[in-house]
Residue frames relative to the residue before (quaternion, step in Angstrom):
aa qw qx qy qz dx dy dz
M 1.0000 0.0000 0.0000 0.0000 0.00 0.00 0.00
E 0.1344 -0.7987 0.5804 0.0844 3.59 -0.84 0.87
K 0.1803 -0.7570 0.6233 0.0777 3.51 -1.14 0.72
L 0.0913 -0.8028 0.5884 0.0299 3.55 -0.55 1.07
M 0.0794 -0.7811 0.6184 0.0349 3.55 -0.97 0.93
F 0.0473 -0.7923 0.6083 0.0008 3.55 -0.73 1.07
R 0.0155 0.7554 -0.6548 0.0189 3.50 -1.17 0.80
S 0.5215 -0.6448 0.4627 0.3132 3.52 -0.99 0.83
E 0.8608 -0.0148 -0.0449 0.5068 3.60 -0.93 1.00
A 0.6128 0.4995 -0.3811 0.4793 3.59 1.00 0.78
P 0.6424 -0.5024 0.3736 0.4419 3.59 -1.17 0.36
I 0.2616 -0.7445 0.5970 0.1443 3.52 -1.19 0.55
R 0.1025 -0.7967 0.5951 0.0249 3.54 -0.95 0.85
V 0.1358 -0.7476 0.6457 0.0756 3.55 -1.07 0.94
L 0.0786 -0.7925 0.6044 0.0217 3.54 -0.84 0.99
A 0.0953 -0.7807 0.6174 0.0158 3.52 -0.55 1.22
L 0.3250 -0.8080 0.4623 0.1667 3.51 -0.12 1.37
A 0.6693 0.5316 -0.3139 0.4135 3.53 0.89 -0.88
G 0.7804 0.3204 -0.1461 0.5168 3.57 0.92 -0.91
L 0.3281 -0.7592 0.4904 0.2749 3.62 1.28 0.00
T 0.3437 0.7138 -0.5246 0.3116 3.55 0.70 1.20
F 0.0519 -0.7833 0.6188 0.0300 3.60 -0.88 0.81
I 0.0066 -0.7822 0.6209 -0.0512 3.50 -0.94 0.98
A 0.0721 0.7977 -0.5972 0.0426 3.60 -1.02 0.75
A 0.2135 -0.7726 0.5903 0.0951 3.52 -1.26 0.60
C 0.0105 0.8092 -0.5868 0.0273 3.51 -1.00 0.75
A 0.0464 -0.7445 0.6630 0.0624 3.54 -1.12 0.71
D 0.4799 -0.6745 0.4719 0.3033 3.57 -0.77 1.01
Q 0.2351 -0.7739 0.5793 0.1013 3.55 -0.93 0.96
K 0.5673 -0.5945 0.4431 0.3583 3.53 -1.14 0.47
S 0.6266 0.5507 -0.3427 0.4320 3.62 1.06 -0.66
S 0.6267 -0.5354 0.3891 0.4114 3.59 -1.24 0.36
S 0.3531 -0.7391 0.5340 0.2096 3.57 -1.00 0.80
P 0.5900 -0.5798 0.4239 0.3688 3.58 -1.17 0.52
A 0.6053 -0.5891 0.4029 0.3526 3.54 -1.26 0.46
V 0.7540 0.2393 -0.1184 0.6002 3.56 1.23 -0.57
D 0.4614 -0.6614 0.5112 0.2973 3.60 -1.07 0.72
P 0.2891 -0.7936 0.5065 0.1733 3.61 -0.29 1.13
Y 0.7000 0.4495 -0.2521 0.4944 3.65 1.23 -0.27
A 0.3930 0.7308 -0.4681 0.3038 3.57 1.30 0.13
V 0.1194 -0.7760 0.6154 0.0697 3.60 -1.17 0.65
Q 0.2972 -0.7040 0.6089 0.2126 3.58 -0.91 0.90
V 0.2014 -0.8328 0.5112 0.0668 3.51 -0.31 1.33
A 0.7942 -0.0522 0.0904 0.5986 3.54 0.98 -0.92
E 0.6809 -0.4470 0.3602 0.4547 3.60 -1.30 -0.06
A 0.4986 -0.6147 0.5225 0.3171 3.50 -1.17 0.60
G 0.3077 0.7529 -0.5510 0.1866 3.58 -1.21 0.49
D 0.7569 -0.3283 0.2814 0.4900 3.47 -1.30 -0.37
A 0.1287 -0.7915 0.5971 0.0217 3.55 -0.83 1.04
E 0.4073 -0.6370 0.5883 0.2867 3.53 -1.30 0.41
C 0.1327 -0.7886 0.5989 0.0424 3.55 -0.37 1.21
I 0.1948 -0.8205 0.5355 0.0444 3.55 -0.54 1.22
A 0.4740 -0.6800 0.4757 0.2943 3.56 -0.74 1.06
A 0.5879 -0.5671 0.4361 0.3776 3.53 -1.16 0.69
S 0.2488 -0.7981 0.5427 0.0807 3.53 -0.94 1.01
A 0.4495 -0.6678 0.5175 0.2903 3.61 -0.87 0.95
E 0.6312 0.5481 -0.3313 0.4375 3.62 0.96 -0.80
A 0.6750 0.4732 -0.2983 0.4811 3.58 0.86 -0.99
N 0.6502 0.5068 -0.3259 0.4628 3.64 0.99 -0.74
R 0.6290 0.5355 -0.3400 0.4494 3.56 1.05 -0.71
I 0.6396 0.5090 -0.2984 0.4927 3.57 1.07 -0.87
G 0.6792 0.5048 -0.2931 0.4449 3.56 0.90 -0.93
V 0.6300 0.5173 -0.3252 0.4792 3.55 1.06 -0.79
A 0.6374 0.5460 -0.3242 0.4366 3.59 0.90 -0.81
A 0.6951 0.4568 -0.2684 0.4860 3.58 0.95 -0.98
T 0.6288 0.5322 -0.3270 0.4631 3.54 1.03 -0.76
N 0.6852 0.4808 -0.2843 0.4675 3.63 0.92 -0.92
R 0.5932 0.5350 -0.3840 0.4631 3.62 1.05 -0.54
A 0.6537 0.4793 -0.3208 0.4900 3.64 0.92 -0.83
R 0.6874 0.4849 -0.3123 0.4414 3.63 0.80 -0.83
A 0.6256 0.5407 -0.3488 0.4411 3.57 0.99 -0.79
G 0.6140 0.5571 -0.3492 0.4366 3.62 1.03 -0.63
K 0.7175 0.3900 -0.2326 0.5281 3.58 1.21 -0.47
G 0.5120 -0.6704 0.4000 0.3582 3.58 1.29 0.06
L 0.4683 0.6833 -0.4376 0.3498 3.56 1.24 0.53
P 0.5898 -0.5777 0.4193 0.3777 3.60 -1.16 0.54
P 0.5549 -0.6076 0.4413 0.3580 3.62 -1.16 0.53
V 0.3845 -0.6478 0.5980 0.2735 3.50 -1.43 0.29
Q 0.2752 -0.7172 0.6070 0.2035 3.52 -1.36 0.20
A 0.5584 -0.5807 0.4703 0.3604 3.50 -1.23 0.56
D 0.1101 -0.7802 0.6140 0.0474 3.62 -0.97 0.88
P 0.3992 -0.7449 0.4763 0.2425 3.63 -0.49 1.04
V 0.6077 0.5382 -0.3612 0.4588 3.61 1.04 -0.53
L 0.6748 0.4643 -0.2844 0.4981 3.62 0.91 -0.97
A 0.6089 0.5290 -0.3736 0.4580 3.64 1.02 -0.63
E 0.6482 0.5112 -0.3009 0.4775 3.61 1.02 -0.73
V 0.6272 0.5209 -0.3221 0.4812 3.54 1.06 -0.87
A 0.6708 0.4946 -0.2937 0.4681 3.61 0.93 -0.87
A 0.6608 0.5058 -0.3059 0.4626 3.59 0.94 -0.89
R 0.6481 0.5170 -0.3144 0.4624 3.60 0.96 -0.78
H 0.6685 0.4896 -0.2993 0.4730 3.57 0.98 -0.90
A 0.6210 0.5219 -0.3443 0.4727 3.60 1.03 -0.74
C 0.6370 0.5175 -0.3127 0.4783 3.61 0.99 -0.81
D 0.6498 0.5081 -0.3181 0.4673 3.59 0.91 -0.81
M 0.6579 0.4844 -0.3241 0.4769 3.57 0.92 -0.80
A 0.6519 0.5289 -0.3213 0.4383 3.59 0.90 -0.92
K 0.6547 0.5129 -0.3171 0.4558 3.62 0.92 -0.85
R 0.7258 0.4103 -0.2318 0.5011 3.57 1.10 -0.72
G 0.3681 -0.7344 0.4865 0.2974 3.60 1.26 -0.28
R 0.6169 0.5580 -0.2909 0.4727 3.50 1.23 0.34
M 0.2643 -0.7323 0.6126 0.1364 3.56 -0.90 1.07
T 0.2463 0.7554 -0.5551 0.2462 3.59 -0.41 1.24
H 0.4819 -0.6313 0.5354 0.2874 3.51 -1.29 0.52
F 0.6436 0.5154 -0.3215 0.4656 3.57 1.23 -0.45
G 0.2793 -0.7558 0.5683 0.1666 3.58 -0.71 1.02
S 0.5930 -0.5786 0.4224 0.3675 3.59 -1.25 0.39
R 0.7712 0.3051 -0.1895 0.5256 3.64 1.11 -0.54
A 0.7638 0.1681 -0.0601 0.6202 3.54 1.02 -0.81
K 0.4426 -0.7778 0.3882 0.2200 3.52 -0.42 1.30
M 0.8281 0.1625 -0.0441 0.5347 3.60 0.71 -1.10
P 0.6914 -0.4701 0.3366 0.4332 3.57 -1.24 0.31
S 0.6454 0.5216 -0.3281 0.4513 3.62 0.94 -0.77
D 0.6369 0.5101 -0.3448 0.4640 3.60 0.99 -0.72
R 0.6618 0.5098 -0.3130 0.4519 3.59 0.96 -0.85
A 0.6474 0.4951 -0.3226 0.4813 3.62 0.99 -0.79
K 0.6549 0.4923 -0.3378 0.4633 3.69 0.82 -0.85
R 0.6273 0.5198 -0.3690 0.4473 3.69 0.96 -0.57
M 0.7055 0.4043 -0.2526 0.5243 3.58 1.24 -0.35
N 0.5330 -0.6736 0.3534 0.3705 3.54 1.36 0.50
Y 0.4785 0.5901 -0.4857 0.4323 3.56 1.10 0.78
Q 0.1329 -0.8206 0.5517 0.0682 3.61 -0.34 1.15
P 0.1783 -0.8441 0.4968 0.0948 3.60 -0.07 1.26
M 0.3664 -0.6520 0.6244 0.2255 3.50 -1.23 0.69
I 0.7701 -0.0215 0.0525 0.6354 3.55 1.11 -0.85
I 0.0411 0.8055 -0.5892 0.0475 3.63 -0.99 0.71
A 0.0041 0.7683 -0.6399 0.0152 3.56 -1.09 0.66
E 0.1644 -0.7943 0.5812 0.0653 3.58 -1.22 0.44
N 0.1128 -0.7423 0.6537 0.0946 3.49 -1.14 0.75
I 0.0498 -0.8020 0.5948 0.0220 3.58 -0.94 0.82
A 0.0536 -0.7808 0.6225 0.0081 3.58 -1.27 0.49
A 0.0221 -0.7634 0.6444 0.0394 3.57 -1.26 0.40
G 0.4450 0.6477 -0.5367 0.3071 3.56 -0.97 0.97
P 0.6765 -0.5205 0.3452 0.3903 3.59 -1.32 -0.08
Y 0.5140 0.7044 -0.3700 0.3205 3.58 1.08 0.44
D 0.4985 -0.6484 0.5040 0.2775 3.52 -1.31 0.58
L 0.7598 -0.4067 0.2829 0.4210 3.50 -1.37 0.16
Q 0.6384 0.5431 -0.3180 0.4432 3.57 0.91 -1.04
R 0.6767 0.4929 -0.2994 0.4577 3.59 0.86 -0.92
V 0.6686 0.5076 -0.2958 0.4558 3.59 0.89 -0.88
L 0.6537 0.5013 -0.3108 0.4742 3.55 1.01 -0.77
R 0.6206 0.5128 -0.3468 0.4813 3.63 1.05 -0.70
E 0.6516 0.5144 -0.3204 0.4562 3.63 0.89 -0.84
W 0.6544 0.4942 -0.3124 0.4795 3.61 0.89 -0.91
N 0.7111 0.4538 -0.2821 0.4569 3.64 0.89 -0.84
A 0.6749 0.4774 -0.2960 0.4785 3.57 1.23 -0.22
S 0.6680 0.4846 -0.2951 0.4815 3.56 1.29 -0.05
Q 0.5079 -0.6747 0.4420 0.3022 3.57 -0.85 0.99
G 0.6694 0.5219 -0.3108 0.4277 3.58 0.88 -0.86
H 0.6709 0.4668 -0.2873 0.4995 3.56 1.05 -0.89
L 0.6414 0.5195 -0.3372 0.4527 3.62 0.97 -0.69
A 0.5549 0.5810 -0.3950 0.4455 3.60 1.16 -0.58
N 0.6824 0.4565 -0.2943 0.4892 3.64 0.94 -0.77
I 0.6275 0.5362 -0.3201 0.4652 3.59 0.97 -0.88
N 0.7825 0.3652 -0.1566 0.4793 3.55 0.85 -1.01
Q 0.2802 0.7226 -0.5750 0.2622 3.67 1.03 0.51
P 0.4624 -0.7376 0.4156 0.2633 3.60 -0.54 1.13
L 0.6942 0.4838 -0.2752 0.4563 3.63 1.07 -0.74
V 0.5215 0.6576 -0.4316 0.3307 3.63 1.11 -0.41
Q 0.0969 -0.7977 0.5949 0.0176 3.57 -1.04 0.94
D 0.7889 0.2980 -0.1150 0.5250 3.60 1.09 -0.68
Y 0.1229 -0.7983 0.5896 -0.0093 3.54 -1.16 0.79
G 0.1032 0.7650 -0.6350 0.0312 3.51 -1.24 0.61
V 0.0721 -0.7843 0.6151 0.0362 3.54 -1.10 0.76
G 0.0247 -0.7924 0.6090 -0.0258 3.54 -1.17 0.74
Q 0.1488 -0.7886 0.5924 0.0707 3.56 -1.24 0.47
A 0.0415 -0.7417 0.6662 0.0653 3.49 -1.38 0.26
I 0.3353 -0.7096 0.5814 0.2146 3.56 -1.29 0.44
G 0.4623 -0.7197 0.4585 0.2411 3.52 -0.88 1.04
A 0.7347 -0.4505 0.3045 0.4055 3.47 -1.39 0.19
D 0.6298 0.5486 -0.3351 0.4360 3.60 1.19 -0.46
G 0.4406 -0.7325 0.4036 0.3262 3.56 1.40 -0.16
R 0.6907 0.4619 -0.2711 0.4859 3.59 1.27 0.08
T 0.7154 0.4538 -0.2655 0.4603 3.53 0.93 -0.93
R 0.2118 -0.7570 0.6117 0.0891 3.52 -0.93 1.10
Y 0.1976 -0.7576 0.6149 0.0945 3.53 -0.97 0.87
W 0.0794 -0.8102 0.5807 -0.0040 3.57 -0.73 1.02
A 0.0011 0.7494 -0.6619 -0.0182 3.50 -1.27 0.66
A 0.0469 -0.7505 0.6582 0.0369 3.57 -1.09 0.79
V 0.1522 -0.7836 0.6008 0.0426 3.51 -1.01 0.89
Y 0.0955 -0.7783 0.6206 0.0043 3.55 -0.89 1.08
A 0.1485 0.8181 -0.5285 0.1715 3.60 -0.55 1.07
A 0.1554 -0.7185 0.6579 0.1639 3.45 -1.49 -0.03
R 0.4662 -0.6793 0.4864 0.2910 3.60 -1.00 0.75
K 0.5696 -0.5676 0.4750 0.3575 3.48 -1.32 0.44
């Protein structure tokens, strides 16, 4: 059974109870953000996580899926960006260590903060996240089937892309983050 929650200009979360899959989308807004992520989900226990280095192959696959979705809307393609891949991988690791799927990082609150810490100055930035026992292909299909996630994927000004993953302390839950952005 799936439960979809939609809110205007807010992160979107999909909770698939049978498969324990969690997915959320976020676009940094100009307005002030709340102190706590109201859409965060405690997925598993916090603990030692397997933090996986950003992969050129995963980013190639992610770029291809993203560009297929964008082409359907007549939008220009994105390119893999190694800095955004590292930003995504670090956020996935942070989520996995905390056992928590959230757009708020433990050190840098929003995707734009995390990118700036890596010397990527975004003009626009958005993030999709997921947690569950699924591989990259499944996560990309879920994001491409969700209106909220597609809103991030299909941001017209987006030029760069990065995806990263980590495995939680339970050894089964994969935490994913994808970042879509364009430099100033």
